[in-house]
C-alpha positions as CSV (number, residue, x, y, z in Angstrom):
1,X,-11.6,-160.8,126.1
2,X,-8.2,-160.7,123.7
3,X,-8.0,-158.8,120.5
4,X,-5.6,-160.5,118.1
5,X,-4.8,-158.0,114.6
6,X,-3.7,-160.3,112.0
7,X,-0.5,-159.7,109.7
8,X,0.3,-155.8,108.8
9,X,1.9,-154.7,105.7
10,X,4.7,-152.1,106.2
11,X,6.3,-150.0,103.3
12,X,9.7,-148.0,103.6
13,X,12.2,-146.6,100.8
14,X,15.9,-147.1,100.9
15,X,17.8,-145.6,98.1
16,X,14.9,-144.7,96.5
17,X,13.3,-148.4,96.2
18,X,10.3,-148.8,97.9
19,X,10.2,-152.5,99.4
20,X,7.3,-154.5,101.0
21,X,7.5,-156.1,104.0
22,X,4.9,-158.4,105.7
23,X,5.3,-158.0,109.4
24,X,3.2,-160.6,112.0
25,X,1.1,-158.2,114.1
26,X,-1.1,-158.9,117.0
27,X,-3.5,-156.8,119.2
28,X,-4.4,-158.9,122.5
29,X,-6.8,-157.0,124.8
30,X,-7.7,-159.1,128.1
31,X,-11.5,-157.9,129.8
32,X,-12.2,-158.5,133.1
33,X,-15.6,-157.5,134.8
34,X,-13.7,-154.2,136.2
35,X,-10.4,-153.8,133.7
36,X,-9.0,-154.2,130.5
37,X,-5.2,-155.4,129.5
38,X,-4.0,-155.0,126.1
39,X,-0.6,-156.2,124.6
40,X,0.4,-155.8,121.0
41,X,3.1,-158.0,119.4
42,X,4.8,-157.3,115.9
43,X,7.2,-159.2,114.5
44,X,10.7,-158.0,113.5
45,X,12.9,-159.5,110.5
46,X,14.7,-161.1,112.9
47,X,12.6,-162.9,114.3
48,X,12.0,-161.2,117.6
49,X,8.5,-159.8,118.8
50,X,8.1,-156.0,120.1
51,X,6.1,-155.9,122.5
52,X,4.2,-153.3,124.7
53,X,1.3,-153.3,126.6
54,X,-0.9,-150.9,128.8
55,X,-3.8,-151.7,131.2
56,X,-6.9,-149.7,133.0
57,X,-9.4,-150.2,135.6
58,X,-12.9,-149.3,135.3
59,X,-15.4,-149.0,138.3
60,X,-18.3,-149.9,136.0
61,X,-19.2,-153.5,135.3
62,X,-17.9,-154.5,131.7
63,X,-19.2,-157.8,131.4
64,X,-21.9,-159.8,132.4
65,X,-21.9,-163.4,132.4
66,X,-19.4,-163.3,130.0
67,X,-21.4,-161.1,128.1
68,X,-21.0,-157.4,127.1
69,X,-22.8,-155.5,129.9
70,X,-22.9,-152.2,127.9
71,X,-22.4,-151.8,123.7
72,X,-21.3,-148.1,124.2
73,X,-19.1,-148.8,127.3
74,X,-17.2,-151.4,126.5
75,X,-16.6,-150.0,123.1
76,X,-15.3,-146.8,124.4
77,X,-13.2,-148.5,127.0
78,X,-12.0,-150.8,124.4
79,X,-10.5,-147.6,122.3
80,X,-9.3,-145.9,125.5
81,X,-7.0,-148.9,125.9
82,X,-5.8,-149.6,123.0
83,X,-5.3,-145.4,122.7
84,X,-2.0,-145.8,125.2
85,X,-0.4,-148.0,122.4
86,X,1.7,-146.5,119.4
87,X,2.8,-147.9,116.6
88,X,-0.1,-148.0,114.8
89,X,-1.9,-150.9,116.4
90,X,-5.3,-151.4,114.7
91,X,-4.5,-150.3,111.4
92,X,-5.2,-154.2,110.4
93,X,-9.2,-154.2,111.1
94,X,-9.4,-158.3,111.6
95,X,-9.1,-158.9,115.1
96,X,-10.1,-161.9,117.5
97,X,-11.4,-162.2,120.8
98,X,-10.0,-164.0,123.9
99,X,-13.2,-164.3,126.4
100,X,-14.1,-165.6,129.8
101,X,-14.5,-169.2,130.3
102,X,-18.2,-168.0,131.3
103,X,-19.0,-167.1,127.8
104,X,-18.7,-170.5,126.6
105,X,-20.5,-174.0,127.1
106,X,-18.0,-176.7,128.2
107,X,-17.7,-180.3,128.4
108,X,-15.5,-182.9,128.0
109,X,-15.8,-186.7,126.8
110,X,-13.2,-189.5,126.7
111,X,-12.7,-191.1,123.2
112,X,-10.7,-194.4,121.9
113,X,-7.0,-193.7,121.1
114,X,-7.7,-195.4,117.7
115,X,-9.9,-193.0,116.4
116,X,-9.5,-191.5,113.3
117,X,-9.7,-187.4,113.6
118,X,-13.0,-188.0,110.9
119,X,-14.7,-190.4,113.6
120,X,-13.9,-187.5,116.4
121,X,-15.2,-185.0,114.6
122,X,-18.6,-187.0,114.3
123,X,-18.4,-187.7,117.8
124,X,-18.3,-184.8,118.7
125,X,-20.8,-182.9,117.2
126,X,-23.1,-185.2,118.4
127,X,-21.8,-184.6,122.2
128,X,-22.6,-181.2,121.3
129,X,-26.3,-182.4,120.5
130,X,-26.7,-184.0,123.9
131,X,-25.1,-181.5,126.3
132,X,-25.8,-178.0,124.7
133,X,-29.3,-176.7,126.5
134,X,-32.2,-177.3,123.3
135,X,-33.2,-173.8,123.3
136,X,-30.7,-172.4,121.9
137,X,-31.1,-171.0,118.1
138,X,-27.5,-171.5,117.0
139,X,-24.1,-171.7,118.2
140,X,-20.1,-171.7,117.1
141,X,-18.3,-174.6,118.9
142,X,-14.4,-176.3,118.5
143,X,-12.9,-178.9,120.0
144,X,-9.1,-179.5,121.3
145,X,-7.8,-182.9,122.8
146,X,-5.1,-183.8,124.9
147,X,-3.8,-187.6,125.4
148,X,-1.5,-189.1,128.6
149,X,-1.5,-192.7,130.3
150,X,-3.0,-194.2,127.5
151,X,-5.9,-192.0,127.4
152,X,-7.6,-189.3,125.2
153,X,-9.7,-186.6,126.1
154,X,-11.5,-184.2,123.9
155,X,-12.7,-180.9,125.4
156,X,-16.0,-179.2,123.6
157,X,-16.0,-175.1,123.9
158,X,-19.3,-173.7,122.1
159,X,-20.7,-170.2,121.9
160,X,-24.1,-168.4,121.6
161,X,-24.4,-166.9,117.8
162,X,-25.9,-164.5,119.6
163,X,-23.5,-163.5,122.0
164,X,-20.7,-163.0,119.3
165,X,-23.2,-161.0,117.2
166,X,-23.1,-158.4,120.3
167,X,-19.5,-158.2,120.6
168,X,-19.0,-157.9,116.9
169,X,-21.2,-154.9,117.2
170,X,-19.6,-153.6,120.1
171,X,-16.2,-153.9,118.1
172,X,-17.9,-152.4,114.9
173,X,-18.5,-149.1,117.0
174,X,-14.2,-148.7,117.2
175,X,-14.4,-149.7,113.1
176,X,-13.5,-153.6,114.4
177,X,-14.0,-156.8,112.7
178,X,-14.1,-160.0,114.5
179,X,-12.1,-163.0,113.3
180,X,-11.9,-165.9,115.7
181,X,-12.4,-166.7,119.8
182,X,-10.7,-168.0,122.2
183,X,-11.4,-169.0,125.7
184,X,-9.4,-167.7,128.5
185,X,-9.0,-171.0,130.1
186,X,-7.0,-172.1,126.8
187,X,-4.3,-169.5,127.4
188,X,-3.7,-170.2,130.8
189,X,-3.7,-173.7,130.0
190,X,-0.9,-173.0,127.7
191,X,1.3,-171.5,130.4
192,X,1.8,-174.8,131.9
193,X,1.1,-177.4,129.7
194,X,4.8,-178.2,129.3
195,X,5.4,-179.0,132.9
196,X,2.9,-181.7,132.7
197,X,4.7,-185.4,132.5
198,X,3.4,-188.2,130.5
199,X,2.4,-190.9,132.9
200,X,1.4,-188.8,135.6
201,X,-2.0,-187.7,135.8
202,X,-2.2,-183.9,137.8
203,X,-5.0,-181.9,139.2
204,X,-4.1,-178.5,139.1
205,X,-5.5,-175.2,140.1
206,X,-4.2,-172.2,138.3
207,X,-4.7,-169.0,140.5
208,X,-4.2,-165.2,139.9
209,X,-3.0,-162.9,142.9
210,X,-4.2,-159.3,142.4
211,X,-4.5,-156.6,144.4
212,X,-7.7,-157.0,145.9
213,X,-8.8,-160.1,144.2
214,X,-8.1,-163.2,143.4
215,X,-9.1,-166.1,141.1
216,X,-8.9,-169.5,140.0
217,X,-9.2,-172.6,137.6
218,X,-9.3,-176.7,138.2
219,X,-7.3,-178.1,135.5
220,X,-6.0,-181.4,135.0
221,X,-3.3,-183.3,132.8
222,X,-5.7,-182.8,129.6
223,X,-6.7,-179.3,130.4
224,X,-9.8,-177.6,132.2
225,X,-12.0,-179.8,134.3
226,X,-14.3,-177.3,135.4
227,X,-15.7,-174.3,134.2
228,X,-16.3,-172.1,136.9
229,X,-14.2,-170.0,138.0
230,X,-13.2,-169.6,142.2
231,X,-13.4,-165.9,142.7
232,X,-13.1,-163.7,146.3
233,X,-12.1,-160.7,146.9
234,X,-9.7,-159.6,149.8
235,X,-10.4,-157.9,152.8
236,X,-7.7,-155.4,155.1
237,X,-5.8,-157.5,157.6
238,X,-6.8,-161.0,155.5
239,X,-4.1,-163.0,153.8
240,X,-4.1,-164.1,150.6
241,X,-3.4,-167.9,151.5
242,X,-6.6,-168.1,153.5
243,X,-8.9,-168.2,150.0
244,X,-6.4,-170.7,148.7
245,X,-6.7,-172.8,151.7
246,X,-10.6,-172.8,151.4
247,X,-10.2,-174.1,147.8
248,X,-8.1,-176.8,148.8
249,X,-10.5,-178.0,151.5
250,X,-13.1,-178.1,149.1
251,X,-12.0,-180.5,147.0
252,X,-10.2,-182.6,149.5
253,X,-14.3,-182.9,150.7
254,X,-14.9,-184.3,147.4
255,X,-12.2,-187.0,147.2
256,X,-9.8,-184.8,144.7
257,X,-6.4,-183.8,146.0
258,X,-5.0,-180.9,144.5
259,X,-1.6,-181.7,143.2
260,X,0.0,-177.6,142.7
261,X,-1.0,-174.2,142.6
262,X,0.5,-172.2,140.0
263,X,0.0,-169.0,141.2
264,X,0.6,-166.2,138.7
265,X,-0.7,-162.3,139.0
266,X,0.9,-158.7,139.4
267,X,1.1,-159.5,143.3
268,X,2.5,-163.1,143.1
269,X,6.4,-162.1,142.7
270,X,5.8,-161.1,146.3
271,X,4.9,-164.3,147.8
272,X,7.4,-166.9,148.9
273,X,7.2,-170.3,147.6
274,X,8.4,-172.7,150.7
275,X,5.5,-170.4,153.5
276,X,3.5,-169.8,150.9
277,X,3.2,-174.2,150.3
278,X,3.0,-174.7,154.1
279,X,0.0,-171.9,155.0
280,X,-2.2,-173.0,152.4
281,X,-1.3,-177.0,152.2
282,X,-1.1,-177.2,148.3
283,X,2.5,-177.6,146.9
284,X,2.6,-173.8,144.9
285,X,4.6,-173.6,141.6
286,X,4.9,-169.7,140.7
287,X,4.7,-168.9,137.4
288,X,7.5,-166.5,137.6
289,X,9.8,-170.0,138.1
290,X,7.9,-172.1,135.2
291,X,8.8,-169.6,132.6
292,X,12.2,-169.4,132.4
293,X,12.7,-172.8,132.4
294,X,9.8,-173.9,130.2
295,X,9.0,-171.5,128.0
296,X,12.7,-169.3,127.5
297,X,12.4,-170.1,124.0
298,X,9.8,-167.3,123.6
299,X,10.8,-165.1,125.9
300,X,14.1,-164.3,124.3
301,X,11.8,-163.5,121.4
302,X,10.2,-160.7,123.9
303,X,11.8,-157.0,123.4
304,X,9.9,-153.9,125.2
305,X,10.3,-150.6,123.0
306,X,11.6,-149.0,126.2
307,X,13.9,-151.7,127.4
308,X,12.2,-152.1,130.8
309,X,11.4,-155.8,131.6
310,X,8.0,-157.4,130.0
311,X,5.5,-158.0,133.2
312,X,4.7,-161.2,132.1
313,X,2.6,-161.7,135.3
314,X,0.2,-158.8,134.9
315,X,-0.1,-160.1,131.4
316,X,-0.1,-163.7,131.9
317,X,-3.8,-164.1,129.8
318,X,-2.1,-162.3,126.8
319,X,1.3,-164.1,127.3
320,X,-0.4,-167.2,126.8
321,X,-2.8,-166.4,124.1
322,X,-0.1,-165.3,122.0
323,X,1.3,-169.3,122.6
324,X,-1.4,-170.5,122.0
325,X,-2.2,-168.7,118.7
326,X,1.1,-170.0,117.6
327,X,0.8,-173.3,118.3
328,X,-3.0,-174.3,117.8
329,X,-3.7,-172.8,114.2
330,X,-6.1,-174.9,113.6
331,X,-8.6,-173.7,116.8
332,X,-11.0,-171.5,115.1
333,X,-14.7,-170.8,116.9
334,X,-16.0,-169.6,114.3
335,X,-15.8,-171.9,112.0
336,X,-18.2,-174.6,112.5
337,X,-21.7,-173.7,113.5
338,X,-24.7,-175.7,115.2
339,X,-28.1,-175.1,115.8
340,X,-29.3,-177.5,118.7
341,X,-33.2,-176.2,118.6
342,X,-33.0,-177.7,114.9
343,X,-31.7,-180.7,116.1
344,X,-34.0,-181.6,119.0
345,X,-37.1,-180.7,116.3
346,X,-35.3,-183.2,114.0
347,X,-35.3,-185.4,116.9
348,X,-38.9,-185.5,117.6
349,X,-40.3,-185.5,113.9
350,X,-38.5,-188.8,113.6
351,X,-39.6,-190.0,117.2
352,X,-43.5,-189.0,116.4
353,X,-45.8,-191.8,116.9
354,X,-47.8,-193.1,114.3
355,X,-51.8,-192.4,114.7
356,X,-53.9,-194.3,112.9
357,X,-56.7,-191.7,110.9
358,X,-60.1,-191.2,112.5
359,X,-62.9,-193.2,110.6
360,X,-66.6,-191.2,109.9
361,X,-69.6,-193.4,110.5
362,X,-72.6,-192.9,108.8
363,X,-76.1,-192.3,109.9
364,X,-77.6,-195.0,107.8
365,X,-74.8,-197.4,109.0
366,X,-75.7,-196.5,113.3
367,X,-79.6,-197.4,112.4
368,X,-78.4,-200.9,110.7
369,X,-76.7,-201.9,113.4
370,X,-79.1,-200.7,116.2
371,X,-81.8,-202.3,114.0
372,X,-79.8,-205.8,114.2
373,X,-79.2,-205.6,118.4
374,X,-82.9,-205.2,118.5
375,X,-84.0,-208.3,116.4
376,X,-81.2,-210.2,117.6
377,X,-82.1,-209.6,121.6
378,X,-85.9,-210.0,120.6
379,X,-85.5,-213.7,119.1
380,X,-83.0,-214.6,121.8
381,X,-85.9,-213.8,124.6
382,X,-88.5,-215.5,122.8
383,X,-86.3,-218.7,122.5
384,X,-85.3,-218.9,125.9
385,X,-89.4,-218.0,127.6
386,X,-91.3,-220.4,129.0
387,X,-93.9,-220.5,127.1
388,X,-94.7,-223.3,124.7
389,X,-93.0,-221.1,121.5
390,X,-91.5,-223.9,119.8
391,X,-89.7,-222.8,116.8
392,X,-87.2,-225.2,114.6
393,X,-84.6,-224.2,112.3
394,X,-83.7,-225.5,109.4
395,X,-80.6,-227.6,109.4
396,X,-78.3,-226.0,107.5
397,X,-75.4,-227.7,108.4
398,X,-74.4,-230.7,105.4
399,X,-73.3,-233.5,106.3
400,X,-69.7,-234.6,106.3
401,X,-68.3,-236.3,103.0
402,X,-65.6,-238.6,103.1
403,X,-62.1,-237.3,101.9
404,X,-59.1,-239.3,100.6
405,X,-56.2,-239.3,103.1
406,X,-53.5,-238.6,100.9
407,X,-50.1,-241.1,101.1
408,X,-47.4,-238.8,102.6
409,X,-44.6,-238.1,100.3
410,X,-40.9,-238.3,102.1
411,X,-39.1,-235.1,101.9
412,X,-35.6,-234.6,101.1
413,X,-32.8,-234.9,103.3
414,X,-31.3,-231.4,104.5
415,X,-28.2,-230.6,102.6
416,X,-25.6,-231.0,105.3
417,X,-24.2,-227.9,106.3
418,X,-20.5,-227.6,105.3
419,X,-17.8,-228.2,108.1
420,X,-16.5,-224.6,109.6
421,X,-12.8,-224.1,110.5
422,X,-13.1,-221.4,112.7
423,X,-9.8,-220.4,112.3
424,X,-9.9,-219.3,108.5
425,X,-12.9,-217.4,108.9
426,X,-11.8,-213.7,107.9
427,X,-14.1,-211.3,111.1
428,X,-13.4,-207.8,111.3
429,X,-15.0,-205.9,114.5
430,X,-15.8,-202.4,114.7
431,X,-16.0,-200.5,117.7
432,X,-19.7,-198.8,117.4
433,X,-20.6,-197.8,120.9
434,X,-18.2,-195.1,121.8
435,X,-16.5,-196.9,125.1
436,X,-13.2,-197.4,125.2
437,X,-11.7,-200.8,124.2
438,X,-15.1,-202.1,123.6
439,X,-14.1,-204.0,119.9
440,X,-10.9,-205.4,121.9
441,X,-12.8,-207.3,124.7
442,X,-14.6,-208.8,122.0
443,X,-11.3,-210.2,120.0
444,X,-10.6,-211.6,123.1
445,X,-14.3,-213.5,123.3
446,X,-13.9,-214.8,120.2
447,X,-9.9,-215.7,120.2
448,X,-11.0,-217.8,122.9
449,X,-13.7,-219.2,120.6
450,X,-10.9,-220.4,118.2
451,X,-11.2,-217.5,115.7
452,X,-7.7,-216.5,114.7
453,X,-8.3,-214.2,112.0
454,X,-9.2,-210.8,113.7
455,X,-9.1,-207.4,112.9
456,X,-10.3,-204.3,114.8
457,X,-11.1,-201.0,114.1
458,X,-13.9,-197.7,114.7
459,X,-17.2,-197.6,113.0
460,X,-18.3,-194.4,111.5
461,X,-20.0,-193.1,114.0
462,X,-20.6,-194.2,117.7
463,X,-24.7,-194.4,118.0
464,X,-25.0,-197.8,117.6
465,X,-27.2,-198.9,120.1
466,X,-27.7,-202.7,119.5
467,X,-24.8,-205.0,118.0
468,X,-25.2,-205.7,114.2
469,X,-23.7,-209.0,112.5
470,X,-23.2,-208.7,109.0
471,X,-22.3,-211.7,107.0
472,X,-22.6,-211.7,102.9
473,X,-25.2,-213.9,101.2
474,X,-24.8,-217.7,101.0
475,X,-23.2,-217.5,104.2
476,X,-25.7,-217.0,106.5
477,X,-24.9,-220.2,108.6
478,X,-21.8,-218.1,109.5
479,X,-24.0,-215.6,110.7
480,X,-25.8,-217.6,113.3
481,X,-22.5,-219.4,114.4
482,X,-21.1,-216.0,115.6
483,X,-24.6,-214.9,117.3
484,X,-24.5,-218.1,119.2
485,X,-21.1,-217.7,120.3
486,X,-22.0,-214.2,121.3
487,X,-25.2,-215.0,122.6
488,X,-24.3,-214.5,126.2
489,X,-23.0,-210.8,125.5
490,X,-25.3,-209.2,122.7
491,X,-28.8,-211.3,123.0
492,X,-30.5,-209.0,120.6
493,X,-27.7,-208.6,117.9
494,X,-29.2,-207.9,114.6
495,X,-28.3,-209.7,111.5
496,X,-27.6,-207.5,108.3
497,X,-26.2,-208.4,104.7
498,X,-22.2,-207.4,104.3
499,X,-20.6,-206.0,100.4
500,X,-19.2,-208.5,98.7
501,X,-16.5,-206.1,98.6
502,X,-15.9,-206.9,101.9
503,X,-12.4,-208.5,102.2
504,X,-14.0,-209.9,106.2
505,X,-16.4,-212.5,105.8
506,X,-18.0,-211.3,108.9
507,X,-18.4,-207.4,110.4
508,X,-19.4,-207.4,113.9
509,X,-19.8,-204.1,115.0
510,X,-20.2,-203.8,118.5
511,X,-23.5,-201.6,120.2
512,X,-24.1,-200.2,123.4
513,X,-26.2,-203.4,124.5
514,X,-22.8,-205.6,124.3
515,X,-22.2,-206.4,128.2
């Protein structure tokens, strides 16, 4: 868990003149199962960041499944670690938490490259409805995206409102207020994001090597790949290579080759890159070699108060959170709120089948039906009896009267369908299925059939199950023509009326039924 303190206002007097200066201050606090690491950052007038850090390990468990295990204990632990910092780090009460990934729900989806930002927001909200457990009352969510090799991946992060409320109550005990949230995996990803090469997709294991524990997350070039963290305690006489070697072997069995192992943590500096790579079987890329080459601008801005080198391998998650907060200012897990249980309830109401109301039959009607049935039975029995009972029924059937046959009137010949020039028809094809490149596929099909004036784009939403063909009034024959052209791809295409203001003659919205 990481805390970020917002801007601080400082006053000082010079030559009997009171001056007011805005300094950019941040306080990051990372909370693991048994450890808390704090990093305070304040920006000076020269653009440098003065940093001071504090760390403490605890025997008691601080978090359970990403949630506060004991409110009082966690609050006291935060206060104890921060108390070792100097310079009024907590004068600003608005803070931001960075929590372990296990505190969040996570999902990622591929979206079309041409999808607009507004459409992505709608798409990810629909995605949240499908992946989040329906029993949740309310969650906060946000997402980040990455592009590589003509591929676009959007990652969704969400957290229960009840979990957020528990952290708020914990922070209130030490007179702090929650301002924003961030998963620790986004901080780790920031520490090697600049090493990724465009056009190359990699599987990357980010590992942390501490005194008696190792942990690792699996990423790819687009961000977090698996939400589970791999962790193992180190026993005496057992090297750190063995657990990482085991992880690599497990993914090899899944046909997922790990291209790189980025090694961080307080003890990672003691590892030799060449021998470690050989023993583990994964090319090892120590974080200490990445930072000077790709993040030199940030390192130059850090100035420690005691002039000692900043232990960046020990406080890597805090440093990554600093970079993320500076480069991704629009991300906030407290900005969007969503209720999965309410969404499921609304869907259930919409899908509820219609039932015919029950009809109450009166006693008189029942008696009448029984009497009629009895009389009919007796009458039938008598007419078919071998006893010489003969009864003639009156002939109520009237003799048919001859009727005059009208002379057929010839119908007017139908108006011939106007000659259609396919190359002059304006067609717009919209992707409403969410499948990447679907609009382009339909455009290719229509081009082969002689249509030339075609534009493509995305529909407002991607929940079209059936392909729709919209034409303007008076040009229904064009809809029938196009529907016939696409019958092999979408047999049940739906015909709709197109707005007269639309520039195109026909708008085809491709649904999920399009093959």
